[in-house]
N, C-alpha and C positions, 0 to 999 in steps of 0.2 A: 700967270705963268711966262716967265722973262725968258731970253733966252738960252740965258746957262742953263734952263730947266726942259730945254726942249730936248724929246729922246733923240734926234737924229744929232745932236749938236755933240761931238766929241769933245771931251774935256783935255784940257792941255797938257796931262801927264799919260793918257794915254796916245796921242797921236804919235804915228811912225816919225815923225819931223821933230816932235819936243826932245826937252832937254833928258829923258830916259828910256830914248830907243833901242838902248842895249847898244851890243859892240858887232853885231852881225853885218850889219853895211859897212862898218869900219875896217874891216878886215879882210880882203880879198885874196892877197897872199895865203893865210891861212886856211881859208875855204878852198881854194884852190890845193891845197896842201892835199888835204883832208879828203877831196874828191880826188885826186890821184892813190892814194894807200886805199880808198873803197873801192875803186877801177881794180886797179893789181889785186887786190886781193879777190876779185870779182873774177877776172883770168886765170889767177890760179887754180882756185876753186873748179873752173869748168875744164883747164888743162889734165888737175887730176881725176875729174868725172870722164874723163877722154880714157885717160891712160887703165883707169879703173875696167871700162868697157872692154877695151882692147885685151886684159887680162883674162877678164872673163869669158870671153869668146876664142881667145887661144888655148884656154882649159875647157871650154864646155863646160863650166862651174858659173854659180852666182853667189855671189858675197853676201851674208845675212849677219844684224846682228839684232842684241836687244836691246830695248829701251833704255833710259835712264843712264846714270850714272857711274855704274859698273857694268859696262855692256862687256857683252862677251860674243866673238867672234866666230860662224860658222859657216863653212863651205858646203852647197851641197848641187849635187849635179842639174845642168839648166834643164834638164827632159825632166825633173820633181813636178810638185804641186803649185809650185809659185807661179807659173805662165797660165794665162787664163787659158779656159777652155771656150770653144766652141759654143755657140747655143742651139740648143737642145732640138730646139724647131728650124734648125736653118735647112734650106734647100738647095 
């Protein structure tokens, strides 16, 4: 068994520093831009969730939707069956 056949030797075409390593390490500006866009989307989602929570609490309701592509929205009183009940054996 030669050195090239050894299972721990990585072939030249599969090495991270080889000629075919891809463009991920060469585009730090693009990576930073995409990371910023992703972080911005996360912040917007958190702000929306907080505003929805405030809207539900101000009106004493819960906003529910059906799953799937054609969703329908429902508004239910907050005291309905959507809240968790206490355990039956609580003392």
